[in-house]
N, C-alpha and C positions, 0 to 999 in steps of 0.2 A: 596831601600836604607835602610840602618840600622842606628840607632842612635849610637853615640860613647858610649863605656862602661865607666861608672864613675870610678874614681881612688879609691874611698873609699866608706864607707857606707853613706847613705843619712843623712843629718843633722836632728836632732830632731826638729820638729816644732809643731805648735798647731794643725796640721791635724792628720793624722794617726799615731798611736803609735805602737811600736813593740808588737807583741803578746806574751803572757806568755805561749805559747805552750811548753809542757814538764816540766813546773814548777807546782808542786801541790799547790792547794789553801790552805789557812790556815784552812778552815773548814775540808778539807780532812785529813790534818795532825792531827788535833784534834781528828777526828773520829778514825784514825788509832792508836793514842796514847791511847784512851779509850779502844779499843779492845785489845791492847797489855797488858794494865794494867789488864784487866779481865783475859787474858790468864795466866799471871804470878800469879794472885791471886787464880787460880783454885786449890782447895785442892785435894790431892790424895784420891782415894777411901779408905774406911775402909778396914783393912786387913780381908780377908775371911778365912773361915775354910778349904778351899781347895776343897770343893765339887762343887763349881761353880754353884750351883742350879740345878745340873743334876737330882737329885732325887725328885725335887719338884712335878713334874707331877705324878710320881709313888706313892708318899706319899699321894697325894690327891685322888688317885683311890682306895686306900685300905679301 
């Protein structure tokens, strides 16, 4: 025999509480915000002369 299916969700009681599965923790949100802030604050590299360091090895060998 099977038990009857309840009509709605179980009432909240002092026992088991619903899980927060799928909800990020405040610590995770804070960590993500710090990383995003660092990402936005990243400075662009200095403009180069166009040689891209290709001749560095050849210049050292001379």
